N, C-alpha and C positions, 0 to 999 in steps of 0.2 A: 585414517578415520573410517570406522565401521559405518556402513550405510544400509538403509532399507530402500526398497522401491515401492512407491505407491502410485495409484492412479486417481486423478481428480477430474472435475468437470465431466462427470458421466463417462469416464474412461477416455476422454479426449486427450488428456495429457498424462505422460509418464513422468514421475518426479522422484529423483534420488535425493535423499536427505539424510542427515546424521541419525543413526539408530538411537543415540542417546542425546539428551540435552534438548535444545530448542527444535521443535518440529512444527511445520506450518499447520495451522488450523483453518478456520473459515475466514479470518480477518483479511488475508491477502486476496482471497477470491472476491470478497465484497468490495474491497478497495479497487481492484481491477475493473469490476463491473460498473463502478461509478465514474470512471474517467471517460469524458465525451470525445474519444478519439475517432478519427476518420482515416480511411486508407490514404497513404502517402505522407502521413505526419510522423514527426520524430518524437519519441518517448524517452523519458529518463526515469529510472527506478532507483531512488536513493535508499541505501541500506537494503540492497536487493536480496541478500541472503543467497539461497539456492535458485533464485529466479522465479519464485512462484507467482507473484503478482504480475510481473512483466510478461511472463509466458502465457498466463491466463488472458491477458489483454491481447497479445498477438493471436491467440487462438480465436478470440471473439472478433477481432478486426484485422483480417489478413491485409497485407500491403503496407503495414506500418513498420517502422524500424525502431529497435529498442537498444538503449544503452543502460547498463546497470553498474552501480558502484557499491562496493562493500569493503569494510575494513579487514575482513577475515579471508586470507588467501584460500583456505580450505573450502569455504563456501563459494567463492568465485569459481574454483575448479569444478565444483558440483553444478553450478549454474551453467557453465560452458558445456558440461556433459549433458545436462538436461536439455539444452537447446539442440544439441546434436541428436539426441535420442528422439526428439519430436520433430525433426526435420526443419528446425528454425535457425540453424547456424548462420545462414546467409542474411538473416534479418536482425542479428543480435551482436552486441559487443559488450562483454563484461570485463570490468577492470577492478583491480584491488587498489584502494586508495582511501584517504581521509577526506571527508567532505569539507573539513576546515580549509583544505588547500585546493578544492575543486574549482576550476576556472572555466570549464566548457559552458556554452550558452546557446541560445537560439532554439530551445526545445518547444514544441507545440504543447506538450503536456508533461508535467512532472508529478510523480506519485511517490508516496513515502509511507512506510509502516515502521516508524522509528521505535527505539526502546521506550517502553511505556513508563518506566519507573525512574524518578529522580534518584541519584546516587545516595543523597543524604536520607532518603526515606525507604531505602530498599534493603532487603536481606539478599546478599549476593550469593548466587549459586556457586558451588565448587566446580561445576562444569564450565570451563572457560567459554565455550561456544554459546551456551545458554546465558551466561552472565553478560556477555557483550550484546546479545540480542535483546535482553530484557531490561538492562539497566544502563542509563546514560553514562557515557565516559566523558572525555574532554569536551565533546560537542553536546551542548544542552539543547533543549527543544527549540529555543529561539534561533540557535545556530542552524538547525535543520531547516527551519522555515526560511531563514535568510538565504541559505544556499539554494533552496528550491526556487525562491523568487528571482535570484540572480541568474539561475539557469534557464528560466522560462523566457520566451520571447514576448514582446508586447502583445497583450490580449491572450497570451497563452494561459492554460489552466494549471493550477496547483491543487492537488488533492491529497489529504492526509486522513488516515484512520488512527484513532487514539482512544485512550480511556475517557469516559464521560466526565470524570472528576477533574480533568485537566482542560475542559472546554474553554474556560475563560482565558487561561494562559495561551492556548493555541490560537484563539481568536485574536487576542491582543497582538501576538506576533504576526499573524497574517495581515492584520490591518495596516502594517507598516509598508506594504507594497501592493496589496491586492484589494480589489473591490468586488462587488457582486457576490459577496460571501453567502454560501448556502449551507445550512446545517441539517444533518439527518441523524437522529438518535436511534439506536438499536435497543429494543427492550427484549430481555430473555423470554418473557411471556407477557401477555396482556395484563396491564395493571402494575407491572413491576417497574422499578427504577432502571433507567438506561445504564448500561455498563460500557458500551462502545459508542463512538460517534464517528461520522465522516464529516469533514469540513472542507469545502472547496471554494476557490475564488479565481478571479481573472486578473492578470497583471495589468495594472493601469486602468482598470475599469472604475466607473463612478462608485463612490463609497455607498454601499447599501448592504443590508443584512436580511436574510430570509431564513425561516425555519420550515422544514417539511413536517408533515404528519409523522409521528414516530413509527418505526418499522418493527413489527413483532416477529421475532425469529422462530419461536416454538409455540405449538399449540398446547392445549391442556394435557395431552397424552405424552408430551415431551418430544414428539417428532417435529421436524421442520414444517413451518407453514407453507402452503402452496406457493406463495410469492417468493419465499426464500428458496424453495426447492428449484424453481426455474433458474435462479441465479447460480446455485451450486452445481446443479446437474446438467442444465441445458445451456449454460454459458450466455444467459440473457443479460441485457444491459440493465443497469440500475440508474434510471434517468432522474436526477434530482430536480431538473427543471419541471418535469411532469408531476413530481410529488409536492413541490412548493406551493 
């Protein structure tokens, strides 16, 4: 697989990823910022790809340990190389596998950036890496959520980033085992409709739902807003509790 090497989080992380097909954008960085992890806790990144979200989280919260699961062996190989390149091999374990058969549990936090498109509604890319990253396979969105809930320990958090037009579907799946749900919508610019959302909850918490003030990603000139810049460049946390 031909790769390129990029730097993210204000050059804090070196990231090898496929030169063609699916390439990490800002979504995994925003996802990692929203996970309320603390040193000493165990993290699980479902559909980890080349490790972007999980490694961003380790960079922000040293002392955590990360497990990553992905269906594509080539991406797992890159995730392992990325951990080594950033001095994080001792804190990471990446494995190739299908979440439909994943049985590990007891994680303090589970995060996921799953394929955004349902197969019946998608135009499938001829690039197999991109196709698997963007379009659901045998595991549907409800399966991703069920796996995350099963993997989290009691009171553990589950955090997903997804398309805004699938908010209702994601919320319905999360309500099957999570409470204290909190929704954050990302607007491309002020006054625009949301394109992405983050939804998080706690396993076994009392059933409740909160919405945060929408987050504006870009200013009128197209550049990132200052609040977004500190997430993407300075590895700041994105605390949904403070925004709700």
